[in-house]
N, C-alpha and C positions, 0 to 999 in steps of 0.2 A: 512730609505733608499729609495732613489728615483730611479726608474727604468723606462726607456722608451722602449716600444716594438713597432717596426715599422712594419706595414703590408706589404704584398708581394710587393717587389721592382721590377718594370717592366722596363727593358731596360735602355737606356740612360736618359730619362726624370726622372725616379725614382732615379737613381744614382746621377744625376745632382742636384736634389732638396735636397738630403741628404748632398752632398758636400757643397751646398750653405747655408743651414740653420742649420745643426746639431752642428757645433762648437758653435754658439750663443745659441742654445737651451740647450746645456750642461751647459753653464754658467747661463742662466736665470733660469732654473729649478733645478740647483744644482744636476745634474744627476750623480749618482754613477755607473750606468751600462746602456748600450744601446744594445739591441738585435734586429735583423731584420730578417725577412724571405726573403731569397735570391734566391729561386728556379727559378726566372724569370729574373735575373739581366743581363744575357748575351743574347742579341737579343730577349728577351721575353721568352726564354725557356732554362734553364740550367745555369751553373756556370762555369766560367773560373778563372784561377789564377789571371789574370789581373783585371777582374771586381770585384772579391772578395777583392783584395788588395786595390782597389779604395775605397771601403766602409770601410775597416779597417783604411785606412789613414784619412778618413773623421771623424772617431770617433766612429764607430760601434765596439763593443767588441766581439760579438758572432753572427754567422750567422746560422739560422735554414733553413730547407729545406722542400721538398714535393715530389710530383709525378714526377716532372721534374728534379730530382736530377742528373740523368745520361744522360741528353740530350746532354751534351757536354762531349765527351769521356775523355778529360783530367781531368775531375772531379774525375774519378776513381782512378787516381794516386795522384792527389792533396789532396784529402780528407784524405789520409793516412799520409800525412806530415803536415797537418794543423788541429790541434785539435779544433780550434775555429770554424771550419766549420762542422756542424752536418748533419746527414741524419735521416729519421724516424727510431726510435729505434726498431720498430717492423718488420724491414727487417730480413730475415733469418740469422742465425749464419753464419759467414764467409763473409758476405757482407762487402766491404771496409768501413772504418769509424765507427762511433758510433752515437747514438742519445742522449748521455748523456755527459755533460761537467760541471765541477765545475769552475766557474769564481770567482776570488778574486778581490774585489774592492780596490781602493787606500788606504782605511782605514782598510782593512783586513777582511771585511765581505765576507763570502763564499756563492755563489748563484749557486744552481744546475739548469741547463737548460736541460729540457727533451723535445725532439722532437718526436712526434707521428704522424701517418697517419691513418685516418679513413678507414673503410671497405666499407661502403655503397656507391655504384655507383662510386667507385674509382678504377683506374687502375695504377699500379698493385694491386692485392688483397693481402694484407699482413696479418700477424698474428694479433690476437685480440689486439687492442690497450689498452683495459682495463687490460688484463693480463700482457701486456708489462709494463704498468704503475705500476702495483702491484709489479712486479719483480724488477723494477728499484728502487722503494721506499724501498723495503725490503733490498736492497744492499746499500742504501744511507749511507754514513758515518754519525755518530751521531753529528758531529760538523757542518754539513750542515743543517741549519734550514730553509733557504729560498729556495724555489723551484718554478720555472716558467715552465709551460707546454704550448708548442705550439702544438695544435691539428690541423693538416692540413686535413680538411675533407669537404665533399660536403654538407651533410644534416645537418640542424640545430638541429634536434632531437639528433643525435649522439654527437654533440658538447655539447648540454645542459646536456645530460646524463653523459658525462665525468665530467662536472662541478659539478654536484650533487654527483657523485661517489667519487670525490677527495676532496669535500668540507671539510675543516678543516685539511686536510693532506698536502696541497700544498699552496703556496702563491697566485698563480693565474693560471687560465686556460684561454688562449686566443685562439680564433679560427682564422684560415687563410684558404685561397684557393679560395673563391668565388669572391674576389676583390671588394666586395660591403660592406661598413661599416654598421654595425647594431647599433641601439640606445638602446640596452638592457644591457649596462654595469651596474654592481651592485656588491656589496659584499654579497656573499651568507651567510646564517645564521651562519655557523661555522667559517666564516672568510676568505674564499677564494674569491679573485677577479675574476670576470668572464665577458666575452663578447663573443658573438657568432661569430662575424667576425670583425677583426680590420680594414679591408678594404685594398685598394691598394695604393701603393706609386708609382705614375706614372702620365701619362697624362690622365685626366678625359674627355677630348674632344675625346672620343674613345668608343670602345666596350670592356670593361674590360682591357683597355690598348693597344688594337690592333687597327690598321687602320680601320676606320669606313666603308669606301667604300669596302674594301676587305672583311670585315665581312658581309656586306649586300649582296655581291655577293654569298657567301656561303649560307646564310639564304633565300634570296629571289629567286635567280636563280637556287639554288641547284647545283651549279657548283664548282668544286675544285678550291681552291684559297689558296695560301700560306699566312699564317698570317704574318703580319709585325707590329712591334711596332709603335704606333702612335707618331707623332712628335707634340710637343707643350709644353705648360707650365707644369712643373712637380709639383705634390702636394704630400706632406707627410701626410699619415694617420697613426696614432698610438694611443697608450694609455699610460698615465702616471700612474704609480703604486707607491703609498706610502706604503711601507712595514715596518712592525715592526720586526727589526732584532732580538729581544728577543724571540718573540713567533713564528716568521716565517709567520705570517698572514698578511692580507691586510687591511690597514686603509681606503684607498680610491682608486678608479679607475676612471680616467677621460679621455674622448676622446680628441684627439688633431688633428687639421688639419691646415697645413700651406703650402702656395704656395711658390715656389722659387721666389726670388727677391722681396719678400714682407717685409715691415718693421715689426719688432717684435711687435709693438703696435697693429698690425692688425691680429695677430695670433688668430685663433678660438679655444677656449677651451670650451668643453661642460660641 
């Protein structure tokens, strides 16, 4: 089974790159499922019904989330009506939405998507993601063998620890949040695919997707400045996962990077 996970989609450049390239990517790589982290899709912070539907229409099957889940107030209502939109599963009981969803592919394979948020240097500070993962897996239906985990976290050590903690029990653990792709993709010894951070899908002529000059004002002059999404060429960063639907484990994990308006022959696959 072929799954594409797309890293943090930032604003219009990220959405535009997905709309431009994903239909062809689905055909070229025979993708059975596409999942994307969407916490930054609306003006760089938060989710709206319109921006989420834009990604669904482009071919994304499930949207994960992070610390910007509620930056747009309409997400509080929308998430209760759209099961394909997740939020971190370790939010308190009673929080709108859920961080667990079972997607069914066109040929009938069931894939559990688990969205978690780390604790170290993250706001808000949520319940233990390791305990939340344990509870989710304990409640997983027996017929769901494939499980993808998006851990939205700041520090590399917490993400790596989750990879080792879940090795052999889930198909893949992919890290999001820092907007910088790492080159440590691997299949762990017991068969779980892992990468510390998938990277950002947005404009890379920027500071993690935000306007460079406005970011410099905050860092250099120490003055308040509202972040704005950078304008420019959008780039998709993601990972391709080849999963064994029988064992639920990962055969290969491969980094993918593709710019909008680029020919398929020039797509960079690590």
